[in-house]
C-alpha positions in Angstrom: 16.1 14.1 -16.8 15.5 17.5 -15.2 13.1 17.9 -12.4 9.6 18.7 -13.4 10.0 17.2 -16.9 6.9 15.5 -18.5 8.0 12.1 -17.3 7.3 13.3 -13.7 4.0 15.0 -14.6 0.9 13.2 -13.5 -2.9 13.7 -13.5 -3.1 12.6 -9.9 -0.6 12.0 -7.2 -2.0 9.9 -4.3 -0.2 10.2 -0.9 -0.2 6.9 1.0 -0.4 3.3 -0.3 -2.7 1.8 2.2 -6.0 0.3 1.1 -7.5 3.7 0.2 -4.5 4.8 -1.8 -4.2 1.5 -3.7 -8.0 1.5 -4.5 -7.7 5.1 -5.8 -4.7 4.2 -7.9 -6.4 1.3 -9.5 -9.7 3.1 -10.2 -8.1 6.2 -11.5 -5.9 4.2 -13.9 -9.0 2.4 -15.1 -10.3 5.8 -16.1 -7.2 6.4 -18.1 -5.5 8.8 -15.7 -1.8 9.0 -15.2 -1.3 8.2 -11.5 1.5 8.0 -9.0 1.2 6.8 -5.5 3.8 7.9 -2.9 4.3 5.8 0.2 6.7 6.8 2.9 7.4 3.3 4.1 9.4 0.6 2.2 6.3 -1.5 1.8 2.6 -1.0 0.9 -0.6 -1.8 2.8 -0.6 0.7 5.8 -2.7 -0.7 8.6 -3.6 -3.8 6.5 -0.2 -5.5 6.5 0.3 -9.0 7.7 3.5 -10.9 8.8 4.0 -14.6 9.3 5.9 -15.2 12.5 6.7 -18.7 13.7 3.8 -19.9 11.6 1.4 -17.4 13.1 -0.6 -15.0 10.9 -0.2 -11.6 12.5 -2.1 -8.6 11.2 0.4 -6.0 12.4 -2.0 -3.0 12.1 -4.6 -4.5 14.4 -7.9 -6.4 13.9 -9.2 -6.4 10.3 -12.1 -8.4 9.0 -13.9 -8.1 5.7 -17.6 -7.4 5.5 -19.6 -4.5 4.1 -23.1 -3.2 3.5 -22.0 -2.0 0.0 -22.5 -4.7 -2.7 -20.1 -2.7 -5.0 -17.3 -3.2 -2.5 -17.9 -6.9 -2.4 -17.9 -7.0 -6.2 -14.7 -4.9 -6.3 -12.7 -7.0 -3.8 -14.0 -10.4 -5.1 -13.0 -9.4 -8.6 -9.3 -9.5 -7.6 -9.5 -12.0 -4.7 -12.3 -14.4 -5.4 -14.9 -15.2 -2.7 -13.7 -18.8 -2.8 -10.4 -17.6 -1.4 -12.1 -16.5 1.8 -13.5 -18.3 4.7 -16.8 -17.0 6.1 -17.6 -16.8 9.8 -20.4 -16.0 12.2 -18.8 -13.4 14.5 -17.9 -14.6 18.0 -16.8 -11.6 20.0 -16.8 -11.4 23.8 -16.4 -8.9 26.6 -14.6 -9.5 29.9 -16.4 -8.0 32.8 -14.6 -8.7 36.0 -14.3 -12.5 36.1 -17.2 -13.0 33.7 -16.9 -13.3 29.9 -20.1 -12.6 28.0 -21.2 -12.1 24.4 -21.0 -8.8 22.6 -22.8 -6.4 22.7 -23.2 -5.9 26.4 -26.8 -4.5 26.3 -28.1 -7.7 24.7 -26.3 -10.1 27.0 -26.7 -8.8 30.5 -28.6 -12.0 31.2 -25.3 -13.9 30.9 -24.0 -12.3 34.1 -24.7 -13.6 37.7 -28.2 -12.6 38.9 -27.0 -9.9 41.4 -25.1 -8.2 38.6 -28.0 -8.4 36.2 -30.2 -6.6 38.6 -27.6 -3.7 39.0 -27.2 -3.4 35.2 -30.9 -3.5 34.5 -31.7 -0.8 37.1 -29.0 1.4 35.6 -30.2 0.9 32.0 -33.8 1.7 33.1 -32.6 4.9 34.6 -30.5 6.1 31.6 -30.9 9.7 30.6 -32.4 9.0 27.2 -35.1 6.8 28.7 -35.8 9.5 31.2 -36.2 12.2 28.6 -33.2 14.3 29.6 -31.5 16.4 26.9 -28.7 14.9 24.8 -25.2 15.9 26.1 -22.4 17.1 23.9 -19.3 15.2 25.0 -18.7 11.4 24.9 -18.6 10.6 28.6 -21.8 12.4 29.4 -23.5 11.2 26.2 -22.6 7.5 26.8 -24.0 7.7 30.4 -27.1 9.3 29.0 -27.4 6.5 26.4 -26.5 3.4 28.4 -26.7 4.2 32.1 -23.9 4.5 34.7 -23.3 0.8 35.3 -22.4 -0.1 31.7 -20.3 3.0 31.4 -18.4 2.6 34.6 -17.7 -1.1 34.1 -17.2 -1.2 30.3 -17.6 1.8 28.0 -15.6 4.4 29.9 -12.6 2.4 30.8 -12.5 0.6 27.5 -12.5 3.8 25.5 -9.9 5.4 27.8 -7.6 2.5 27.0 -8.3 2.5 23.3 -8.2 6.2 22.5 -5.6 7.4 25.1 -7.6 10.6 25.9 -10.2 11.3 28.5 -13.8 10.6 27.4 -14.8 14.1 28.3 -12.4 15.4 25.6 -14.2 13.4 22.9 -17.0 14.5 20.6 -20.2 12.6 20.0 -20.6 12.9 16.2 -19.0 9.4 15.6 -21.5 7.6 17.9 -24.1 7.0 15.2 -22.9 3.4 15.1 -24.3 2.8 18.6 -28.0 1.7 18.5 -30.6 3.2 20.7 -30.9 1.1 23.9 -34.5 -0.3 24.0 -35.2 -0.9 27.7 -38.0 -3.3 26.8 -35.6 -5.4 24.7 -33.0 -5.5 27.4 -35.5 -6.8 29.9 -36.9 -9.3 27.3 -33.4 -10.7 26.6 -32.8 -11.2 30.3 -36.2 -12.9 30.8 -35.8 -15.1 27.7 -32.0 -15.6 28.3 -31.2 -15.0 24.6 -29.8 -12.3 22.4 -31.0 -11.0 19.0 -27.9 -11.1 16.8 -29.6 -9.0 14.2 -29.2 -6.1 16.7 -25.4 -6.2 16.4 -24.1 -2.7 15.6 -22.0 -4.1 12.7 -20.5 -7.2 11.2 -22.6 -10.1 12.4 -20.7 -12.2 9.8 -17.3 -11.6 8.2 -14.9 -12.9 5.6 -11.2 -13.6 6.2 -8.7 -14.7 3.5 -7.8 -18.4 3.6 -4.2 -17.6 3.2 -1.9 -14.7 3.8 -3.9 -12.8 6.4 -5.7 -9.6 5.7 -2.8 -8.5 3.5 -4.0 -11.0 0.9 -6.6 -8.4 0.0 -4.0 -5.7 -0.3 -1.7 -7.9 -2.4 -4.6 -8.8 -4.8 -5.6 -5.2 -5.2 -2.1 -4.0 -5.7 -0.8 -6.7 -8.0 -1.2 -4.5 -11.2 -0.5 -1.2 -9.3 3.1 -1.8 -8.1 4.7 0.0 -11.1 2.7 3.1 -10.1 3.7 3.1 -6.4 6.9 4.6 -5.2 7.9 3.5 -1.7 10.4 5.2 0.6 9.0 8.6 -0.6 7.8 10.7 2.3 6.1 13.9 1.2 8.1 16.6 2.9 7.1 19.5 0.6 3.8 20.1 -1.1 3.5 23.4 -2.9 0.8 24.7 -5.2 2.0 26.4 -8.4 0.6 27.7 -11.7 0.3 24.2 -13.2 -1.1 22.4 -10.1 1.1 20.9 -7.4 4.8 20.2 -6.9 5.7 17.5 -4.4 9.2 17.2 -3.0 10.5 19.6 -5.7 10.2 16.8 -8.2 6.7 15.4 -9.0 4.2 17.7 -10.7 0.5 17.0 -10.9 -2.8 18.7 -11.5 -4.5 17.0 -8.5 -3.3 15.5 -5.2 -5.3 13.0 -3.1 -4.2 12.7 0.5 -5.0 9.4 2.3 -2.6 10.0 5.3 -3.1 11.9 8.5 -3.5 15.6 7.7 -1.6 16.7 10.8 1.5 14.9 9.4 1.4 17.1 6.3 1.1 20.5 8.1 4.8 21.4 7.7 4.9 20.0 4.1 2.1 22.4 3.3 4.0 25.3 4.6 2.4 25.4 8.0 -0.6 27.5 7.0 -1.3 29.8 9.9 -5.0 30.3 9.1 -5.6 26.6 9.5 -3.2 26.1 12.5 -6.0 25.5 15.1 -7.8 23.1 12.7 -4.7 21.0 12.1 -4.1 20.9 15.9 -7.4 19.2 16.3 -6.5 16.4 13.9 -5.1 13.8 16.3 -4.5 10.0 16.2 -3.3 7.4 18.5 -0.8 4.6 18.0 -1.1 1.0 19.2 1.3 -1.9 19.7 0.4 -5.3 18.3 1.9 -8.1 20.5 2.0 -11.8 19.6 2.0 -14.5 22.2 1.7 -18.3 22.2 -1.0 -19.5 24.5 -3.1 -22.7 24.3 -6.9 -22.2 24.0 -9.9 -24.4 23.2 -12.5 -21.7 22.7 -14.1 -20.5 19.5 -13.8 -16.8 20.1 -12.5 -14.5 17.4 -11.7 -11.6 19.7 -12.5 -10.3 23.2 -12.8 -6.7 24.6 -10.9 -6.1 27.8 -12.2 -3.0 29.7 -10.3 -3.7 32.9 -8.2 -0.5 33.4 -5.5 -2.5 35.2 -4.9 -4.7 32.1 -2.6 -2.9 29.6 -4.3 -4.1 26.4 -7.9 -3.4 25.3 -8.5 -6.3 22.8 -7.2 -9.8 22.3 -7.5 -11.9 19.1 -7.5 -15.7 18.9 -5.8 -16.0 15.5 -6.2 -19.6 14.5 -10.0 -19.3 14.9 -10.3 -17.2 11.8 -6.9 -17.4 10.1 -7.0 -21.0 9.1 -3.4 -21.0 7.7 -2.1 -19.9 11.1 -0.4 -22.2 13.6 -2.5 -23.1 16.7 -2.2 -21.3 20.0 -1.4 -17.8 18.6 -2.9 -14.8 20.4 -2.3 -11.2 19.8 -3.3 -8.1 21.7 -3.8 -4.4 20.9 -2.3 -1.9 23.4 -2.3 1.9 23.2 1.3 3.0 23.1 0.6 5.2 26.1 0.0 2.0 28.2 2.5 -0.3 26.7 5.5 -1.6 28.7 8.2 -3.6 27.2 8.5 -7.1 28.7 4.8 -7.6 29.2 3.5 -11.2 29.3 0.1 -12.6 28.6 -1.0 -14.6 31.6 2.6 -15.6 32.1 3.2 -16.4 28.4 6.3 -14.6 27.0 6.1 -12.2 24.1 7.0 -13.6 20.7 7.0 -10.3 18.7 5.5 -6.8 18.7 4.9 -4.1 16.1 4.0 -0.4 16.6 1.7 1.4 14.2 2.5 4.8 12.9 -1.2 5.8 13.2 -4.0 3.5 14.3 -7.3 5.4 15.0 -8.3 9.0 14.3 -9.3 10.4 17.7 -12.6 12.2 17.6 -11.7 15.1 20.0 -14.3 17.8 20.4 -14.2 20.0 17.3 -12.5 17.5 15.1 -15.4 17.4 12.6 -15.4 21.1 12.0 -11.7 21.1 11.8 -11.5 18.5 9.1 -14.3 20.2 7.2 -12.4 23.5 7.3 -9.2 21.8 6.0 -11.0 19.9 3.2 -13.1 23.0 2.2 -9.9 25.1 2.0 -7.9 22.7 -0.2 -10.6 21.2 -2.4 -10.9 24.2 -4.7 -7.1 24.1 -5.0 -7.1 20.5 -6.3 -6.0 18.8 -3.0 -8.5 16.3 -1.6 -8.7 13.9 1.3 -10.2 10.4 1.1 -10.4 7.5 3.4 -9.9 6.9 7.2 -7.1 9.5 7.3 -8.0 11.8 4.4 -11.5 12.3 5.9 -10.4 11.8 9.5 -13.2 9.3 10.2 -13.2 5.9 12.0 -13.6 4.0 8.8 -13.2 0.2 8.5 -11.3 -1.0 5.4 -14.5 -1.6 3.4 -15.7 2.0 4.0 -12.4 3.4 2.9 -12.7 1.4 -0.3 -16.2 2.7 -0.8 -15.1 6.3 -0.2 -12.4 5.9 -2.8 -15.0 4.5 -5.3 -17.3 7.4 -4.6 -14.5 9.9 -5.2 -13.5 8.4 -8.5 -17.1 8.1 -9.7 -17.5 11.9 -9.3 -14.5 12.7 -11.5 
């Protein structure tokens, strides 16, 4: 059949078969739309993929746990993977500060540190810029010092975020920091005096679900079960051209509308390198991480721990068997920014079992990124090209938020 024939004509073509793309495919088809999802890799799932290695459940895109503030997202996921197929956990996350491991978040658990350190942290918190009434800064490093005080920043927030993002904190914007609650000095002092924390003040995910079998990919597999005939893998979008009838992709697929769920900067050349948007596309950046699996015995109940020590390559470590109950004991994996990764690393002397590198892990909120993505979306929306999800909207979205954004998009059609 010739290229462009009706067989290759769709109402919507979705770029990317991660959790956003699969959700869009399912919901659009439920509305009676003819949909095709193009995925450049040979398998679906994006960051939400899982591999079983030597009996260990390894989420190769990094730490993913299911919880949401949107009831419709719970209803949607549980419709395809019932709640009974999940285990439910009270979150146990930790922070390593020097030689001390304390509960997350740091501002609620300063009391778990030795007394001399508590005093230093409390004085710093009391003297923070927000508490002192100083004006709000406009870059991440200055803002976080203003919000939390120098001590928390120097020992935790600044080095951790340097490790995670791979850029200097002064290069990052502040528009993504709404997740960080206001530090109430009175509460910090009260927690120290009472030697307790208020878990209701967690920024997010006090509790979470995790599939009983199959890792986080069990959610992907359940959502994608009926969508596989409408997903074409090994199909990288290398040409995306608007014509009189909509859009032509790779000189073959024609569609009225395109929904992008992948990093926009990776589509720049496919879109013909639009010169008027060049500076905007240049501000759309992401980092890559390496997921490394080790075997290491442990008798703790932690789910994960944050590692701000700048001398340690990785920034987070996960204790797999404490949440993936089908996983072999003693499995630990760590996340490391590719800029900091060195082949042959060990974990406390324990040799590497396997590692995987993500294509794209986190959208980096460099200064000006919000305006840039707005310009890109505003330019292409009237042309029938949209962006949805973590990458399509270039926002630090967890999987549940990406599902929610896909649901919102389809509801508006």
